[in-house]
N, C-alpha and C positions, 0 to 999 in steps of 0.2 A: 205585761212584757213590753219593755221600752226598746224602740229601735233607733230613736234619734241620737242616743248617747250610748257609746260602748266603753264604759268606764274601765272594764278589764283590759281592753285593747289599748286604750290611752295610757293606762298605768304601765303596761308591759312595754309599750313603745318608749315611754320615758326612761324606763330602766335600761332598755337596749341602748339608748343614747348615752346614758351614764357609763355603761360598761364599755361601750365603743371608745369613749374618751379615755377611760382607765386603761383599756387594752392598748390604745395608741401610745399612752405615756409609758406603759410597760415595754412596748416594742422600741420606743425611742431610747429609753434608758439602757435596754439590753444591747441596742445597736451601738450606742456611744460608749458604754461602760461607765458612765457617770451618773451619780444620783441626782446631781444638780446640773441641768443643762440651760436653765434660764433663771432669772431672778425670782420668777413666780414659783419655782420649785422649792426654794428655801432662801428667802431674802437675806436673813442674817448669816446663814451658812455660806451663801455666795460671797458676801463681804469678807468673812473670815478666810475663806478659801483663796480669794484673789490676793489678800494681803500676804498669806503664806506663800503663794506662788511667786510674788515679788521678792520675798525673802530668799526663797530657794534659788531663783535665778541670780540674785545678787551674790549669794554664797558661792554658787558655781563659778561666777565670773571672778570673784575675789580669790578663789583657789588658783585660777590661772594667773592672777596678778602676783601672788606669792611666788609662783614659778618664775615669773619674769624678774622679780626682785632678786631671787636666788641667782638667776643667770647673770644679772648685773654684778652682784658681789663676787661671783666666781670668775668673771672676766677681770675684775679689778685685782683679785688675788693672783690670778695667773700672770697678769702684767707685772705686779709687784714682785712675784717670784723671779721673773726674769731680771728685773731691776736689781734685786738682791744678788743674783748671780753676778751681775756686772760689778756691784759694789765689792763683792768678795774678791773679784779679780783685781779691782783697784787697790784693795787692801794688800793683796799679794804683791802687787807692783810696788806699793809703798814700803813694804818690808824689804823687798829687793833693793830699792833705791836707798834705803837707810844704811846699807852696808858700804863701808868706805873703800871696798875693792873696786867699786864702780868709778869710772872716769867721768868727767863732766859730759863727754860725748855719750857715754852709756846712759846717764841720767836723762839727757835730752831725748834720746830715742824712747826711753820709758815714758817721758812726758808726752810724746806724740801719741802713744797708745792711750794714755789717760785722757787726753783731749777728745779723742774719738769716742771713748767710752762715755764721757760726759755728754757728748752730742747725742749719742744713742739713747741715753736716759731721757733727755728732753724730747727726743723723737717719740719714744714710747708714751710718755706722759701727755704729749700734745695730740697724738693721733689714735690713742686707744678709745674706741667708741662702743656704745651699745645702742642700737636703733638710732644712730646719728647723734646720740647724746654723748658728750665727752665724759669719760669716766673720772678723770683726774682734774677736772676744772669745771667751769660753768658756761654753758652755751650762751648765757646772757651776758657774760663778761669776756672781754677780749684780753686774755691773759698775756698773749704774746705782745699785744700792743699796750700792756700795762693799764688797761681801762678798768681798774678796780681801786678800791680804797680811795686815797686822796685824788688819784688821777680821775676817778669817776666823778668826784664832786667838783674839783677845780678845773678839770679838763686836762687832757694829755699835754697840751702845749704849755701848761703851767707847772709841769713836773718833768724835770729832765733827768734821765738816767740811761746808762748803757749797761752792757753786761759787766763792764768795769767802769768805774767813775772816770770819765775821760773828757769832761767839759773843762776847757782851760779857764783857770781863775788866776788872774794876774794881779798880785798885790803891789802894783807899781806906783800907786799914789796914796795920798792920805785919806782919811775918812773911814778906814776899815775898823770894824769891831769884831773881835774873835774870842772864842772860849779858850780855856787853858790857863795855866799859870806860867810865870816867867821861867825861861829855860835856865835855871840856876842849879838844878840838881839832876841826877841821872836816874834812870829807871829801866825796868824790864827784867825778866827772869834771867839769872846767871847762875853758874855753878860755883859753889864755894869749896875750894880745895878738892874738886872732883866729887863733892857730895851732892845732896839733893838740891834742886833749884830753889832759890830764895828770891824774894822781891828785893831788888837792889835799892829801891827807894828806902825801904826799912833799914837795910844795911848801912847806907850812907847816913841816914838820920842818926843811927846808933853811933857811927864813927864821929859825927859832928858833936854829939853829946859826950862821947867817951874821951875824945882827944882834944876837944875844944877848938876844932878847925871848921872852916867853911869851904866846902868843895864847890867850885864853880867851873862851868865850861869856859873855854877861851877860844877866840877865833883870830887872835893876833898872830900875824906872820905865819911861819910854817912850823911852829912849835908842835911837836907830836907827843911830848910828855910834859907833865906838870908835877912837881914835888912840893909837898907841904909838910910842916912839922907840927907835932902836937904842942899844946901850951906848955907842958912841962919839959919838952925837948927830948922825950924818951921814945918817940915814935915818928916815923916818916911815912907819909902816904903818897904813893906814886901813881899818877893817872897816865895811862898810855892810850892815845887815840890812833885809830887806823884809817879814818876817812873824815873829810870835811864836807858837810852837806852844802848844797847850793845856797841855802839861806845863811850860811856862815857858822852855824853850830856844828858840833863835831859828834861823831859816833865813838863812844867809849869802848875800848877793846878790853883793857885790863885794869884792875885796881890792885895794887900791892901794898900791904901794910907790914912794915918791919918794926918790931918792938924790941928795945934794948933794955938792959938792966941798969943803965946809967945814962947821964945826959950825953946827947950827941955832940960832936962826932965820936964814934966808938969803933974800936976794932971789931972785926967779924966775930971774935970770941964772945963779945957781949950780946950777940943776937940771941934773943930768947924765943921769939915766935915770928913766923911769917904767915900772913893770911893773904891768899891770892884769889881774886875774883875774876873770872874770865867769861866772856860771852859777848853777844852783840847788843849793845846798849846805846841809847840815844838820849838827847835832851828831852825833858818833859816840858810840855807846854808849846806855845806857838808864837812866841815873841820873835822879833827880828825878821818879819815877813817882807819887809820892804824890798822891792826890786826882784821878787821871786815869783815864778809861775808855778802854780799848783794845778792839780787835776781833781775835779770833784763833780758833784751833782747839786741840783738846787730845786727848791719848791717855792713857788710864788703865790702868796696869799692875798694878792691885790684885789681879788673879787669879792671880798667880804662886804655884804650889804648891797651888792649889785647883782652878781651872777650866782651867788650862793648865800645861804644863811649860816649863822653861827651854829645852829642846831644840826646842820648837815655834817659837821665835823665830829659830833659826839661819837665816841667809840672808835674813831679812825686814827690813823697815825702813820708812822714810817719807821723803818729800821735800817741800820747800816752796820756792816761788819768789816773786819780787817783781815787781809790774807797774811799779814805778818805772823798771825797766830792761826793761819789756815781756817779762818772763819769760826774759831772757837769762842770768840767774844762777840756778842751782838749788843747793839745799843739802840734801844727803842725810845721813841717819843709817842705818847698816846694822849689824845685829847678827851677831856671830860668837862661837863658843866656842873659836876657835883663837888662839894667840898672835899679837899684832901687833908692829909694829916700833918703837913709841914708848911709853914709860912716863913719865908726868909726876910731879911731886913728891908728888902725893897717891896714887901707886901705881896710877893708872888706866891701863890698857893700851889703846892705840888706834892706828889708822893714818889719817893725813890725806892725801888725794890731790886734785889739781886737774887736771881734764881739760878742754881747750879745743877747741872745734870752730870752724868758720867763723862760727857765729852764737850759740853758747852757751858758758857756763862751768859746769862741774859740780864743785862742791866736795863731797867725800864724807868723812864720819867713819865709819870702821868700828870699832865699839866692842866690845871683848872683854867679854862679860857672864858669862863662866864664874865660877861660885862665888856669883852673886847669889842671895839667898834671899828677896827681896821686891821689889815694884814700886819701892819707894823706892830700893833699891840700884841698879836700872837707871836711874832718873831721875838719881840722883846721879852715876853714871858718865857719862851723856850730858852733863850740865851741866859736869862737870869737864873732859871732853875738849874740849867746845866752847870753854870759857874758856881752854884751853891753846893754841888756834890763833886768833890775831887775824884771819887771813884768813877764818875761818869766821864770826866775830862782827862783823866790820867791815862791816856792811851793815844794812839796815832790819829784817831778820828776826832776832828774838831768842827765847830760851827762858826760861821761868820756872816756878817751882812755889811753893806756899805751905807753910809749916811744918805747918799743920793737915792737909794732905793731900799728903804728899811723893811719893806714887806717881802723881800726876796732872801730866803735863808739858804746859805751855801753849806754843803758838807764836803770836807776835803781831808786828804791824808796829809799830816803835817811833815811828812818827809817829802821835800820838794821833788817834783818830777815823778812821784809815785802814782801809779794808776791801778792800785791793787786793792781797792776797797769796794765792796758791794753795797748797793742801796736799792731798797724796794719801798714803794708807797703803801706799806701795810705793816702791821705789828707782828713781830715774830716772838713766840714764847716757846717754852719747852714742849708745848702741845703742837707746835707747827706754825705755819704762817696763817695769821688770821686775816683773811681777805674780806669776807662779808659776814656780818653777824647773822645767825639764823639760816644760813644756806644749807638746806637739807633736801633729801629725796624722799618723798612720802609714798609709801606703798599701801594702797587700799586693800586691807585684808579682812574687811567685814562688809556686810550688805547695807549698813547704815552710815550716815555721815560721821566724821571724826573717829572712825574705826580704822586706823592706819598704823603702820610701823615705819619709823623714821630711820633712814640710812644717812649718816653723816658722810658727805662726799669727801673722799680722800684727796684733798688738794696736794699735789706733789709735782715737783720737777727737781732738776739737779740743784738749783739754788736753794729750794726749800729743804732739801736733804743736807745742804751744807757742803756738797762735794764739787760744786762748780768752781771753787777756788783752790782745789788741790793742786799743789805745785811740788814736783819731785826732783827739781833741778838741784836742790841742796839737801844735804843729809838732815839738817835740823828740820826743814819743812817736811821732809819725808817722814820723820818721826812723828811730827804733829799730824800728818795725814793719816797715820794709822788710827789715831784716836778719832779723827774726823769720820773715817769710814766706819768705825765702831758705832759712832753716834748715828750715822745714816742707817746702819743695820738695825739699831734699836728702834728708830722711827718706823722702818719698814716692817719690823716684827710686830710693833704695836698696831700699825694699820692693818696688817694681814690678820692679826688676832681679832681685830675688830670686825673685819669682813667675815672671818670664819664664824664668829659669834653670831653675826647677823644671819648667816646661812642656817645655823642651828635654830635660831629663833624663828626664821621664816618657815623652816621645816615643821616646827611645832604649830605655827599659825596655819599652815596648809592642812595638817592633820585635823586641827580643831574645826576649821570651816567645812571640811569635807564631812566630818562627823555631825556638825550642826546642820548641814544641808540634808544629810540622810535622815536625821531625826525630824527635821522640819517637813521633808517630803512625806514621811510616814504620817505626821500629824495632818497634813493637808489631805492625804489619801483618806483618812478616817472621816473627814468632813465632806469631801467631794466625790469620792469614788463609790461605785455601786456594789452592793452585795449581790452578786449574780444569782446565787442559789435562792436567796430570799425573793428576788425579783422574778425568777422563773416560776416559783410557786404562785406568786401573785398573778403572773401572766396566765398560767394554766387555769387558776381558779376563775379569773375574769373571763377567759375563753369559754370555759364550761358553762358558766352562768349566762354568757351571751348566747350560746347555742340553745340553752334551755329556755331563755327568754324569747328567742325567735320561735321556738316550738310552741310556747305558751301564747304568743301573739296569734299564731295560726289557730290555736284552740279557741282563743277569745273571739276571733272573727267568725268561727264556725258555730259559736254558741247561739247565734241569732237565726240559725237556719229554721228553727221551729215556727217562726212567724210565717214563712212561706207555706208551711203545711196547712195553716189555717185558711190561707187563700185557696189552696187547691180543693179543699172540702167545700 
């Protein structure tokens, strides 16, 4: 009988230690509810679980992000709805002003309301915000200060514009170079015998070919009419002017063509046809500028190679429009460093496009400026490309520069004294004003990088909608204003539809991330959470075994009592 070693007691003691630890772990898991409380519990399971936890928290946060993106779109839509209400009122006023029962004073009163409505549109677009972010512009850009497009690259001091082009340009000395063709024919839309509007340029060209005459403007004396005869003497063409412009050219009021069946002069009985063209027409082109002051805007490209690089101009440009047609015609110049599809006789490479919508015409010159080494080079290419496209210069808006400062490009209205043309240092297309390429609002709708929904910020103000130039003081301009308002409504409907579509998309994105988060939470629970019933069974078993081991330890210790009996005997 051995007394120095109690193997049974030592074994039982060791088992009691093991079961104590197991029972401690059972208690810890039951108290926390987790199967894994430390890496030692399940190293790989812990790594998987923590990764899933990050995904779940990211998904929950992205769900809130989609709510915020939805709120942004809803604020934009609400503001555009109010702007649309304003434009509807403007259209109503335009319809009212187009009625000839209105006196000039009546139309002026209507115009006062129009001006206030335009101001309110700009107020809404300038001050509508979400979390201090401007909804209709870009906080990084000073829209009011025109710190975008060319202004951002060249600097605001090198781009002059006002709400209306009002910088005096005085062509009082030599050295000026300007776009346009000589003022030898007439143009603009007029009504033929009360019928549909026609382009008078085409009508006059036809008359010149048909009758063998050349119709020219005159500025001599106070002659208000001019009569010419066809080559065969069977027709007389009478031009009647109603106004002499400050530059000496005249505004044409009426063209009358009388055709007879025999050589002139003839009695009235021989008159076979009378064609009468009436309307407000003026000389095409911009010759005869000497001694005349115009009002316009300018862009100075003098900083090329010093303050900015040629590549900085890629994709940028400017646009100008004329209120003679209520802003329905826009003239863009856009810069590119890529080859274009037309090269003129001077070697200038460009692309000319015309896009028409229901209410606007957008003429765009995309000028290839690759290889330019100075601002004068850029201005020269713009002038050359513009003069190569008569559709671009056959309007009131013209470009000019002076030999003493060839890097400074002027834009002016060729009706002297006029201040009625808009200008912005950005390109305008049928899609709106292109201020900055790639300007978007990204809404993070996933838990990982690059999982976002993009909202195109709706750049809007009265000018971008084309309503800042609405003038209802004359019946003709009031009629044009109806179409302008229709165009603005189309733009607003397009933008509101886009915002509504984004709300629908974000709603689906929200449902998706919530569903993904729920499923991910369920997966994480399978890895990390404790099966309470199973653990309680283990806890009870370990507790019973521990109690039994403690009893057995007592038995093992008492098993050596027989040795003492030997000593007693």
